[in-house]
C-alpha positions as CSV (number, residue, x, y, z in Angstrom):
1,M,0.4,0.2,0.1
2,E,1.4,3.6,-1.2
3,H,0.9,6.0,1.7
4,E,1.1,9.6,-0.3
5,V,0.0,11.7,2.6
6,L,1.1,15.0,4.7
7,R,1.1,14.1,7.9
8,P,0.9,16.9,10.5
9,A,4.1,18.2,12.8
10,P,5.3,15.5,15.5
11,G,3.1,15.0,18.0
12,R,-0.1,16.1,16.6
13,E,-1.0,12.9,14.7
14,P,-4.6,12.4,14.0
15,S,-5.8,9.2,15.4
16,G,-5.9,6.2,13.0
17,A,-3.3,8.1,10.7
18,V,-0.5,5.8,11.2
19,P,-0.7,2.5,13.4
20,S,1.3,3.9,17.1
21,H,0.0,2.7,20.9
22,K,-2.9,5.2,20.4
23,N,-4.9,3.0,18.1
24,S,-3.5,-0.4,17.8
25,G,-4.9,-1.7,20.8
26,G,-1.3,-1.7,22.4
27,S,0.9,-0.2,25.6
28,A,3.8,2.5,24.3
29,L,7.5,1.1,25.5
30,I,9.0,3.9,24.6
31,D,7.6,7.8,23.1
32,R,10.7,10.0,23.4
33,V,12.2,12.6,20.9
34,F,15.6,11.9,19.6
35,G,18.1,13.9,17.6
36,R,22.0,13.1,16.4
37,D,23.5,12.5,20.1
38,D,20.5,10.1,20.7
39,I,21.3,7.6,18.2
40,A,23.1,4.9,19.7
41,V,21.0,5.6,22.7
42,L,18.3,4.6,21.7
43,R,18.9,1.8,19.3
44,H,20.2,0.5,22.8
45,E,16.7,1.6,24.6
46,V,14.5,-0.1,21.7
47,G,16.8,-3.5,22.4
48,R,16.4,-3.2,26.3
49,R,12.2,-2.7,25.9
50,L,11.5,-5.8,23.5
51,D,12.0,-9.0,25.3
52,P,15.0,-10.9,23.7
53,G,12.6,-14.3,24.1
54,L,9.8,-12.2,22.3
55,L,11.5,-12.0,18.9
56,G,14.3,-14.5,18.6
57,D,16.1,-14.5,16.1
58,R,14.1,-11.4,14.7
59,L,15.3,-9.2,17.5
60,D,18.3,-7.6,15.7
61,G,16.7,-7.5,12.6
62,F,14.2,-5.5,13.9
63,I,16.5,-3.3,15.6
64,L,18.7,-2.5,12.9
65,A,15.9,-1.5,11.3
66,V,14.8,1.0,13.5
67,N,18.7,2.4,13.8
68,E,18.5,3.0,10.3
69,V,15.5,4.6,10.1
70,I,16.1,7.2,13.1
71,T,19.6,7.6,11.4
72,N,17.8,8.5,8.0
73,V,15.9,11.3,10.4
74,V,19.3,12.5,11.4
75,L,20.8,12.9,8.0
76,H,18.1,14.2,6.1
77,A,15.1,15.3,7.8
78,G,16.2,18.2,10.2
79,G,18.4,16.4,12.9
80,S,15.4,15.2,14.9
81,G,12.3,13.3,15.4
82,R,9.7,11.3,17.7
83,L,10.2,7.5,18.3
84,V,6.9,5.3,19.5
85,L,7.9,1.6,20.0
86,S,4.3,-0.2,21.1
87,R,3.2,-3.6,21.1
88,T,-0.1,-5.0,20.4
89,A,-1.1,-8.8,21.0
90,A,0.2,-9.8,17.7
91,S,3.4,-7.7,16.9
92,I,5.7,-4.5,18.0
93,W,5.7,-1.6,16.2
94,C,8.3,1.2,15.6
95,T,6.7,4.7,14.4
96,V,9.3,7.5,13.4
97,T,8.7,10.8,12.6
98,D,10.0,13.7,11.6
99,S,9.3,17.4,10.5
100,G,11.9,17.2,7.5
101,P,11.0,18.2,3.6
102,G,9.4,14.7,2.4
103,I,10.9,12.0,1.1
104,P,11.7,12.5,-2.8
105,E,9.2,10.8,-5.2
106,Q,12.1,8.5,-6.0
107,H,12.4,7.0,-2.7
108,R,8.7,6.3,-2.0
109,R,8.3,3.3,-3.2
110,P,10.0,-0.3,-1.7
111,P,13.3,0.0,-2.9
112,E,15.0,-2.5,-4.7
113,V,18.3,-4.5,-4.4
114,P,21.4,-1.5,-3.3
115,G,24.2,-1.5,-6.2
116,A,27.4,-2.9,-4.2
117,F,29.4,0.0,-4.7
118,E,26.1,2.3,-4.8
119,D,26.4,5.4,-1.3
120,G,23.6,5.3,0.6
121,G,20.1,3.5,0.0
122,R,20.7,0.6,2.2
123,G,18.8,1.4,5.2
124,I,15.0,1.5,3.8
125,W,15.9,-1.8,2.0
126,L,17.2,-3.1,4.6
127,A,13.9,-2.1,6.7
128,Y,11.6,-4.2,4.4
129,Q,13.7,-6.8,4.6
130,L,13.8,-7.3,8.1
131,C,10.4,-6.0,9.1
132,D,6.9,-7.6,8.3
133,E,5.3,-4.5,7.0
134,V,6.8,-1.0,6.3
135,T,4.8,2.1,5.6
136,M,5.4,5.8,5.2
137,A,3.3,8.9,5.2
138,T,4.8,12.1,3.6
139,G,5.2,15.3,2.3
140,P,6.7,18.3,2.5
141,I,6.1,19.2,6.4
142,G,7.8,15.7,7.4
143,T,7.3,11.8,7.0
144,T,6.3,9.0,9.5
145,I,7.8,5.6,8.7
146,G,6.0,2.8,10.4
147,L,7.9,-0.5,10.6
148,R,5.8,-3.8,11.9
149,I,7.3,-7.3,13.1
150,D,5.1,-9.9,13.9
151,L,4.9,-12.0,17.2
152,P,5.5,-15.7,17.0
153,G,2.3,-17.4,16.3
154,P,-0.2,-17.7,14.4
155,R,-1.4,-13.8,13.0
156,R,-4.4,-12.3,14.9
157,R,-6.2,-9.8,13.6
158,I,-6.7,-6.5,15.8
């Protein structure tokens, strides 16, 4: 599903716009603003908040996907953003919001495998490989990226 919508400033998203702890039936594990100096700290905090037994060998991949998205915010979207990590009965969601200029059209679709000698382009590609769902809402006043990973067991509709 392609999302090409404008979204409000961080913290002012309408309910139902992008999955979050408020409308997914889950509880917030982390809800914080971050900047350049917070990338490593936030990556470790995400790892501490998620039970290693819950995601098994997929935990490190999910943390890597989160790290890539928050790094993109710092490098390409004004240097700061907001991360909300939440859990529902069936999945873990990480929503990252920024107030940058939006993602250019050519980068809005699921990316192809980056070339071996290409600079950049691997972060979002990795997120698509490591997560069960990646959502994007972007426009000239910012972007929200949602990362979902299913918990083991049968997928339940919430």
